[in-house]
Every structure is written in C-alpha cells, then in structure tokens.
C-alpha positions as a Python dict, from the first residue, in 0.01 Angstrom:
ca = {
    (1, 'M'): (0, 0, 0),
    (2, 'A'): (134, 343, -92),
    (3, 'L'): (164, 626, 159),
    (4, 'S'): (-173, 788, 234),
    (5, 'K'): (-168, 1084, 471),
    (6, 'N'): (-384, 1027, 781),
    (7, 'I'): (-443, 666, 670),
    (8, 'N'): (-98, 508, 719),
    (9, 'S'): (124, 814, 770),
    (10, 'Y'): (108, 1141, 960),
    (11, 'A'): (294, 1324, 681),
    (12, 'T'): (370, 1317, 312),
    (13, 'V'): (711, 1290, 147),
    (14, 'A'): (673, 1649, 21),
    (15, 'E'): (611, 1775, 377),
    (16, 'A'): (913, 1581, 503),
    (17, 'D'): (1130, 1716, 220),
    (18, 'T'): (1029, 2070, 322),
    (19, 'Y'): (1107, 1995, 688),
    (20, 'F'): (1452, 1855, 608),
    (21, 'K'): (1548, 2158, 394),
    (22, 'D'): (1602, 2350, 720),
    (23, 'R'): (1773, 2074, 920),
    (24, 'L'): (2140, 1981, 944),
    (25, 'D'): (2276, 1628, 897),
    (26, 'V'): (2016, 1502, 650),
    (27, 'E'): (2224, 1313, 396),
    (28, 'A'): (2036, 986, 452),
    (29, 'W'): (1708, 1164, 371),
    (30, 'I'): (1838, 1355, 69),
    (31, 'S'): (2000, 1048, -87),
    (32, 'A'): (1697, 822, -32),
    (33, 'E'): (1460, 743, -318),
    (34, 'P'): (1101, 873, -287),
    (35, 'T'): (976, 517, -232),
    (36, 'Q'): (1221, 467, 56),
    (37, 'K'): (1115, 800, 209),
    (38, 'A'): (749, 696, 190),
    (39, 'Q'): (829, 358, 347),
    (40, 'A'): (1023, 530, 627),
    (41, 'L'): (730, 766, 699),
    (42, 'V'): (479, 479, 703),
    (43, 'T'): (704, 270, 930),
    (44, 'A'): (768, 566, 1162),
    (45, 'T'): (394, 628, 1189),
    (46, 'S'): (336, 260, 1265),
    (47, 'L'): (596, 266, 1544),
    (48, 'I'): (455, 588, 1688),
    (49, 'D'): (104, 442, 1690),
    (50, 'T'): (213, 149, 1911),
    (51, 'L'): (273, 383, 2207),
    (52, 'N'): (23, 475, 2481),
    (53, 'W'): (-121, 823, 2430),
    (54, 'T'): (-321, 1053, 2654),
    (55, 'G'): (-677, 1123, 2556),
    (56, 'V'): (-889, 912, 2324),
    (57, 'A'): (-916, 880, 1948),
    (58, 'V'): (-1166, 1124, 1796),
    (59, 'S'): (-1335, 843, 1603),
    (60, 'E'): (-1344, 470, 1663),
    (61, 'T'): (-1302, 417, 1288),
    (62, 'Q'): (-990, 630, 1237),
    (63, 'P'): (-690, 424, 1124),
    (64, 'L'): (-428, 613, 1328),
    (65, 'A'): (-396, 710, 1694),
    (66, 'F'): (-428, 1081, 1611),
    (67, 'P'): (-628, 1303, 1608),
    (68, 'R'): (-733, 1266, 1973),
    (69, 'S'): (-948, 1445, 2224),
    (70, 'G'): (-833, 1515, 2578),
    (71, 'V'): (-565, 1722, 2747),
    (72, 'F'): (-185, 1706, 2771),
    (73, 'F'): (71, 1919, 2955),
    (74, 'D'): (294, 2123, 2722),
    (75, 'P'): (627, 2187, 2901),
    (76, 'R'): (720, 2466, 2659),
    (77, 'L'): (405, 2661, 2751),
    (78, 'G'): (390, 2534, 3109),
    (79, 'M'): (20, 2458, 3091),
    (80, 'D'): (-240, 2201, 2994),
    (81, 'I'): (-337, 2204, 2627),
    (82, 'E'): (-653, 2056, 2485),
    (83, 'F'): (-617, 1840, 2174),
    (84, 'N'): (-799, 1976, 1873),
    (85, 'D'): (-921, 1776, 1574),
    (86, 'S'): (-582, 1773, 1404),
    (87, 'V'): (-256, 1584, 1446),
    (88, 'P'): (-28, 1774, 1690),
    (89, 'S'): (282, 1927, 1534),
    (90, 'R'): (491, 1728, 1785),
    (91, 'I'): (364, 1404, 1628),
    (92, 'I'): (432, 1523, 1273),
    (93, 'Q'): (785, 1635, 1364),
    (94, 'A'): (844, 1309, 1552),
    (95, 'T'): (734, 1120, 1239),
    (96, 'F'): (991, 1310, 1030),
    (97, 'E'): (1270, 1250, 1281),
    (98, 'L'): (1189, 883, 1332),
    (99, 'A'): (1166, 825, 956),
    (100, 'Y'): (1513, 980, 920),
    (101, 'H'): (1644, 763, 1205),
    (102, 'L'): (1510, 452, 1032),
    (103, 'L'): (1672, 548, 699),
    (104, 'N'): (2000, 629, 870),
    (105, 'N'): (2014, 297, 1063),
    (106, 'D'): (1958, 16, 816),
    (107, 'G'): (1859, -306, 989),
    (108, 'L'): (1737, -126, 1301),
    (109, 'L'): (1407, -313, 1306),
    (110, 'D'): (1580, -652, 1276),
    (111, 'D'): (1668, -637, 1647),
    (112, 'T'): (1998, -821, 1599),
    (113, 'G'): (2252, -551, 1691),
    (114, 'S'): (2313, -625, 2057),
    (115, 'V'): (2639, -806, 2142),
    (116, 'K'): (2758, -891, 2492),
    (117, 'D'): (3132, -925, 2414),
    (118, 'L'): (3334, -878, 2097),
    (119, 'T'): (3707, -942, 2068),
    (120, 'V'): (3914, -878, 1756),
    (121, 'G'): (4284, -929, 1815),
    (122, 'S'): (4382, -717, 2114),
    (123, 'I'): (4063, -508, 2100),
    (124, 'N'): (3785, -614, 2336),
    (125, 'L'): (3445, -446, 2339),
    (126, 'T'): (3191, -524, 2608),
    (127, 'R'): (2818, -476, 2572),
    (128, 'V'): (2787, -343, 2218),
    (129, 'L'): (2429, -222, 2176),
    (130, 'S'): (2226, -140, 1870),
    (131, 'P'): (2077, 209, 1842),
    (132, 'N'): (1737, 264, 2002),
    (133, 'K'): (1439, 207, 1776),
    (134, 'I'): (1302, 541, 1896),
    (135, 'P'): (1585, 791, 1953),
    (136, 'F'): (1596, 1046, 2234),
    (137, 'S'): (1517, 1334, 1996),
    (138, 'V'): (1184, 1168, 1910),
    (139, 'K'): (1111, 1067, 2271),
    (140, 'R'): (1161, 1429, 2376),
    (141, 'L'): (901, 1543, 2124),
    (142, 'I'): (635, 1285, 2209),
    (143, 'K'): (684, 1257, 2587),
    (144, 'P'): (423, 1521, 2683),
    (145, 'L'): (157, 1341, 2478),
    (146, 'Q'): (214, 997, 2630),
    (147, 'V'): (36, 840, 2924),
    (148, 'N'): (255, 911, 3231),
    (149, 'Q'): (483, 1096, 2988),
    (150, 'G'): (609, 762, 2863),
    (151, 'A'): (727, 637, 3203),
    (152, 'N'): (679, 270, 3284),
    (153, 'L'): (598, 341, 3646),
    (154, 'W'): (318, 197, 3847),
    (155, 'W'): (178, 323, 4172),
    (156, 'R'): (15, 132, 4454),
    (157, 'S'): (-204, 307, 4710),
    (158, 'N'): (-144, 81, 5010),
}
C-alpha cells in the first residue's frame, strides 16, 4: 500500500522534504529514493502508533492514533493544552525525525545488533548495543503526549 496521509502516515514525502530543507545532517534523507522515504514515513507512523497516548481517538473508525481528544501538559508553555481535531505538530515532527532515524540505521528493526562481548585481536568491546528504535530526539518530542509521559511506572495506594 502506498503512503496515504492520515491513513498510514502522519505526513507526506513532500512535507518531510520541506522539513529537512532547514535541518542539518540530513544526507540519509536527501540520498533516499522517494519510495524509501514513503516507506520510512509509514514505518515511523506505525511505530509511533504502538505507544500509549493521553486522551482518546476522535473516532473509533480512524486508522491512526491521532487526532485525539483530551488534554496534555505542554512543558514549553507550562500549561495544559486541549487536543484539537488535528494531528499535533509534535507528532508530525516526531514522524519526520523517526523516519530519518530509520533510513540512517539500516537493519534497526531486525533487532539483531546487541552483542555482549566482541574481541578482535587485542581489541575487546563489552556490551555493544544497537541504536534505540526510537531515539531520544523523538522521545523528547512525544513525551508530553504519552500516558505518564512515557514512564513505565506503576503506583500502589497501600
């Protein structure tokens, strides 16, 4: 299935191209074919949609997690913000950044990059880890919109 905005992606390739015109370190995006860019945006949207979000979907028939209704705390403004009937700019920007991260880290979704020990001659590396599927730059953008701001904490009252 091809990229369809608000069906399987939060953004189009043209919107992403415009976003990356003003960003540094974008060689992986610029050198990618349009089909690869579309695949990266669809995959990024799919990964984003697996997370737990505040609020509720506007419609039970919508294919993506956004738009939503409810409230989230915006740390930049220092106040609660009510969702409107559109996709928040934080989600669109996170989609761009995650799509770039996926293009720039081939094999990231294979989940085979973690190594406990690696020795080559006299060089010994311990605990070689693959890059995160969702990088810090994306987590920073989406954190205010997540349930418990993305923390995996639980609380017990007694």
